[in-house]
C-alpha positions as CSV (number, residue, x, y, z in Angstrom):
1,M,65.4,106.6,80.6
2,D,64.5,109.0,83.4
3,A,66.9,111.9,84.0
4,S,67.4,111.1,87.7
5,L,68.1,107.4,86.9
6,A,70.7,108.5,84.3
7,S,72.2,110.9,86.8
8,A,72.4,108.2,89.4
9,F,74.0,105.8,87.0
10,I,76.6,108.4,86.0
11,A,77.3,109.2,89.7
12,A,77.8,105.5,90.5
13,R,80.1,105.1,87.6
14,M,82.2,108.1,88.7
15,G,82.3,106.5,92.2
16,Q,83.8,103.3,90.7
17,V,86.4,105.3,88.8
18,Q,87.4,107.2,91.9
19,M,87.7,104.0,93.9
20,A,89.9,102.5,91.2
21,V,92.2,105.5,91.2
22,A,92.3,105.5,95.0
23,V,93.3,101.8,95.0
24,T,96.0,102.4,92.4
25,M,97.4,105.3,94.5
26,L,97.4,103.2,97.7
27,R,99.3,100.4,95.9
28,M,101.9,102.9,94.5
29,N,102.3,104.4,98.0
30,A,102.8,100.9,99.5
31,D,105.4,100.1,96.8
32,A,107.2,103.3,97.5
33,A,107.3,102.7,101.3
34,Q,108.6,99.2,100.7
35,S,111.4,100.6,98.5
36,V,112.3,103.1,101.2
37,V,112.6,100.3,103.7
38,K,114.8,98.2,101.4
39,L,117.0,101.3,100.9
40,I,117.3,101.9,104.6
41,D,118.2,98.3,105.2
42,A,120.9,98.4,102.6
43,A,122.3,101.6,104.0
44,Q,122.4,100.0,107.5
45,D,124.2,96.9,106.1
46,N,126.8,99.2,104.5
47,M,127.2,101.2,107.8
48,D,127.7,97.9,109.7
49,R,130.5,97.0,107.3
50,L,132.2,100.4,107.7
51,A,132.0,100.2,111.4
52,N,134.7,97.6,111.5
53,V,137.2,99.8,109.5
54,A,140.0,101.3,111.4
55,A,139.8,104.9,112.5
56,G,141.2,107.5,110.1
57,I,140.8,105.3,107.0
58,G,139.6,107.5,104.1
59,T,140.0,110.8,105.8
60,N,143.1,112.0,103.9
61,F,142.2,111.5,100.3
62,D,144.4,113.4,97.8
63,I,142.8,113.8,94.4
64,S,145.3,116.3,92.9
65,V,146.6,115.6,89.4
């Protein structure tokens, strides 16, 4: 096998590996973004529930023993 042909084959293989790593990283980033959106939605739902609580509830909390 010619050296330039072997070099081209190795370069092509490395390109495939780099693309596979890039795809994996993009999927992980998308999954993380989706998790953040779910977390923000859950926080908003909890804030909506607390918005109906009367003013002053929970402000004077005594934890002395």
